[in-house]
C-alpha positions as CSV (number, residue, x, y, z in Angstrom):
1,M,-64.6,-78.3,76.8
2,A,-61.8,-78.5,74.3
3,L,-63.6,-76.0,72.0
4,E,-63.9,-73.6,74.9
5,A,-60.2,-74.0,75.7
6,I,-59.4,-73.4,72.0
7,E,-61.7,-70.4,71.9
8,T,-60.1,-69.0,75.1
9,I,-56.6,-69.5,73.7
10,R,-57.7,-67.8,70.4
11,R,-59.1,-64.8,72.3
12,A,-55.9,-64.6,74.4
13,E,-53.9,-64.7,71.2
14,Q,-56.0,-62.0,69.6
15,A,-55.8,-59.9,72.8
16,A,-52.0,-60.4,72.8
17,D,-51.8,-59.4,69.1
18,Q,-53.9,-56.3,69.8
19,L,-51.7,-55.4,72.8
20,E,-48.6,-55.9,70.6
21,K,-50.2,-53.6,67.9
22,D,-51.2,-51.0,70.5
23,A,-47.7,-51.1,72.0
24,A,-46.1,-50.7,68.6
25,A,-48.4,-47.7,67.8
26,E,-47.7,-46.2,71.2
27,S,-44.0,-46.7,70.7
28,D,-44.2,-45.0,67.3
29,R,-46.2,-42.1,68.8
30,I,-43.6,-41.7,71.6
31,I,-40.7,-41.8,69.1
32,Q,-42.4,-39.2,66.9
33,E,-43.1,-37.0,69.9
34,A,-39.5,-37.3,71.1
35,R,-38.3,-36.3,67.6
36,Q,-40.6,-33.3,67.5
37,R,-39.4,-32.2,71.0
38,A,-35.8,-32.7,69.9
39,E,-36.4,-30.5,66.8
40,E,-38.1,-27.8,68.9
41,L,-35.3,-27.9,71.5
42,F,-32.7,-27.7,68.7
43,E,-34.5,-24.8,67.1
44,N,-34.8,-23.0,70.4
45,L,-31.2,-23.6,71.3
46,T,-30.1,-22.4,67.9
47,A,-32.2,-19.3,68.1
48,E,-30.9,-18.6,71.6
49,S,-27.3,-19.1,70.5
50,R,-27.8,-16.7,67.6
51,R,-29.3,-14.1,69.9
52,K,-26.4,-14.4,72.3
53,A,-23.9,-14.2,69.5
54,E,-25.6,-11.0,68.2
55,E,-25.4,-9.6,71.7
56,I,-21.7,-10.4,72.0
57,L,-21.0,-8.9,68.6
58,N,-23.0,-5.8,69.5
59,A,-21.1,-5.4,72.8
60,A,-17.8,-6.0,71.0
61,G,-18.7,-3.4,68.4
62,K,-19.6,-0.9,71.1
63,Q,-16.4,-1.6,73.0
64,A,-14.4,-1.2,69.7
65,D,-16.1,2.1,69.1
66,R,-15.2,3.3,72.7
67,I,-11.6,2.2,72.2
68,I,-11.4,4.0,68.9
69,S,-12.9,7.1,70.4
70,D,-10.5,7.0,73.3
71,E,-7.6,6.5,71.0
72,M,-8.7,9.4,68.8
73,L,-9.0,11.7,71.8
74,Q,-5.5,10.6,72.9
75,A,-4.1,11.2,69.4
76,E,-5.7,14.6,69.3
77,Y,-4.2,15.4,72.7
78,E,-0.8,14.3,71.6
79,T,-1.1,16.2,68.4
80,K,-2.0,19.3,70.3
81,I,1.0,18.9,72.6
82,L,3.3,18.3,69.6
83,K,2.0,21.4,67.9
84,E,2.5,23.5,71.1
85,T,6.0,22.0,71.5
86,A,6.8,22.7,67.9
87,A,5.6,26.3,68.2
88,H,7.6,26.8,71.4
89,K,10.7,25.3,69.7
90,E,10.1,27.5,66.7
91,K,10.1,30.6,68.9
92,E,13.3,29.5,70.6
93,A,14.9,28.9,67.2
94,V,13.9,32.3,66.0
95,Q,15.3,33.9,69.1
96,I,18.5,32.0,68.7
97,I,18.8,33.0,65.1
98,L,18.0,36.6,65.9
99,S,20.5,36.7,68.8
100,E,23.2,35.3,66.5
101,L,22.5,37.9,63.9
102,Y,22.5,40.9,66.2
């Protein structure tokens, strides 16, 4: 009877040891899987952030191009007006000079 009890205890201890080993292995597997998922998530988020940053930069570049184009058109318009005004003033100046001479 004592031998049976000792054998039962041994088997229980072995089963407990095996459960402990299995739990440690499962824990390691879960930790490894969590690390892998974290790496994948980090890589995905990094790629997504880069993609969004590129989109923002492209949009900013297009907006800058539009602003430059608008400013160039405005500058051309103002230059045209100044030339027209200068031509008109030149004619007036010529007429004033001619009227003073004659």
